[in-house]
C-alpha positions, -999 to +999 in steps of 0.1 A: -386+031+058-410+043+081-408+008+098-370+010+099-374+041+116-392+031+148-373-002+150-342+022+153-359+039+179-368+017+201-336+002+197-319+036+215-352+040+240-342+006+254-302+013+252-304+049+268-318+034+304-290+009+302-264+035+297-278+063+320-278+025+344-238+023+338-235+062+341-242+065+375-226+029+386-195+040+372-201+077+388-203+055+422-175+027+419-151+063+411-163+073+443-151+046+463-119+038+443-107+072+444-099+078+478-088+043+483-066+051+450-050+080+466-041+065+501-021+035+489-001+060+463+006+077+492+019+046+511+042+041+483+054+078+486+078+102+509+063+126+536+075+153+509+062+135+482+024+132+497+026+169+506+035+181+472+024+161+450-006+139+464-029+126+432+006+113+411+016+084+409+047+069+431+071+070+403+092+053+421+074+033+446+088+033+480+081+003+500+102+021+536+065+028+552+047-005+551+083-020+560+086+005+591+049-008+603+050-040+595+087-039+623+058-021+650+051-046+677+018-029+685+007-034+650+004-070+652-009-063+688-038-048+669-042-071+646-039-107+672-067-084+689-090-076+657-088-111+648-099-122+683-125-096+683-143-109+643-141-145+653-158-143+689-184-120+672-188-138+641-195-175+658-215-154+688-235-143+657-241-177+639-250-199+671-268-174+686-293-164+655-289-199+642-311-212+672-329-186+672-341-185+640-348-218+643-373-214+672-394-185+653-397-203+623-403-238+631-413-242+666-454-231+677-458-209+711-477-184+723-464-151+719-441-160+694-450-132+667-445-107+695-412-119+710-402-119+670-412-083+662-398-070+697-362-085+691-362-070+656-365-033+667-330-035+675-326-027+636-342+009+649-306+011+678-278+014+660-255+015+683-244+052+677-273+060+696-277+034+722-236+036+734-243+052+767-267+024+781-244-002+760-215+010+783-233+015+818-241-022+807-209-034+802-194-012+834-218-035+856-209-061+841-171-055+854-159-062+817-144-025+806-110-030+790-120-064+782-118-081+746-149-101+754-169-070+761-167-058+727-175-093+714-205-092+731-215-059+722-212-068+687-229-098+688-260-081+699-264-056+675-255-084+649-286-104+659-316-086+642-310-079+612-290-114+607-321-132+623-345-119+598-320-135+571-320-172+585-359-169+600-365-167+559-344-195+553-355-220+575-395-208+571-393-222+529-382-257+544-412-274+540-431-290+573-432-326+553-391-328+559-393-322+594-420-346+597-402-374+576-368-367+600-387-373+636-400-403+618-368-410+608-360-410+651-345-374+652-359-347+678-356-310+674-324-304+679-316-332+657-337-322+626-318-288+630-285-294+632-282-326+604-309-313+581-319-275+584-284-255+592-267-276+557-294-264+535-287-230+551-256-228+546-254-202+519-273-181+548-249-192+569-217-176+547-233-144+542-242-139+574-207-150+586-191-129+558-212-096+566-202-099+604-167-104+601-165-072+575-184-048+601-171-061+633-129-054+617-142-021+604-159-012+639-144+016+654-170+028+684-172-003+706-135-005+713-134+030+715-158+030+742-149-002+760-111-005+757-089+024+777-052+000+776-039+003+741-023-035+746-061-040+737-065-018+708-081-034+677-067-020+645-095+011+637-085+020+668-053+022+663-053+036+633-074+066+649-048+071+674-020+065+653-031+092+628-032+117+659+001+109+665+016+110+634-007+135+615+022+153+601+037+119+585+009+116+558+027+089+540+032+069+569-004+071+580-013+062+545+008+028+547-008+026+585-046+028+569-035+004+535-023-022+559-049-022+582-080-024+554-061-046+535-072-079+551-112-067+553-108-063+514-092-090+508-115-111+526-148-091+512-132-102+472-133-134+481-165-138+500-185-116+478-199-143+457-216-164+488-221-130+504-243-121+473-258-156+465-270-159+504-287-124+506-305-131+472-316-163+481-330-157+515-354-125+500-364-151+472-371-173+498-379-150+527 
């Protein structure tokens, strides 16, 4: 009888930590999902229902708000600008980080560690801290009010952290593989292009997915650099739309929902790549 009680106590002790883990995760999930659900439900309500019953189910659902937004030419212009910035920033981050990580992981030269540590200092300076110097540099380059400036700034601030991930992958590749490729006639770039990049595909996919999401949701950079409304991205357009239609919360909720929908859908499809790439990078690094 005593042995049975001991086994029961041990089983309870093992289950309690798991129960608290699930409890904490459930609370965090609710904190994240509740605002999203309220916005989506609000987009399916009329203006009056949004004021009187903001937390109830939209019965019946009103789709007119989405039709109004989709029939607005400026929305499609913002969507196009966001796509251009997102694809440009992602391509820039992947190209620069892969080449820089290859150099710091596979090449030997004087001051390599010092240069790498200097580049990783970028992690200490987020865009919110460095926005004023960034604006001055962009103005001196005569790139104010251009999408190219937004792409360059997002690329620059995405290099440090992503380079750490890729360098961990590249460093883990055995040196014997590189020597064998040289024997077969490959030069350094051939080894990088034909062997190293295919092996680092999980890390490249994770970096690309994260860069896309961060770029899509970036508000501060377009806010500082872009002036013409024809160049606004969706986050900037959402802020301006909310100020213009602050009295119509249902219409604003529809605009926010449509603006965030591409990023949510993309994250759901890329979640596995992000988790597997970052996990493998942490293990290899």
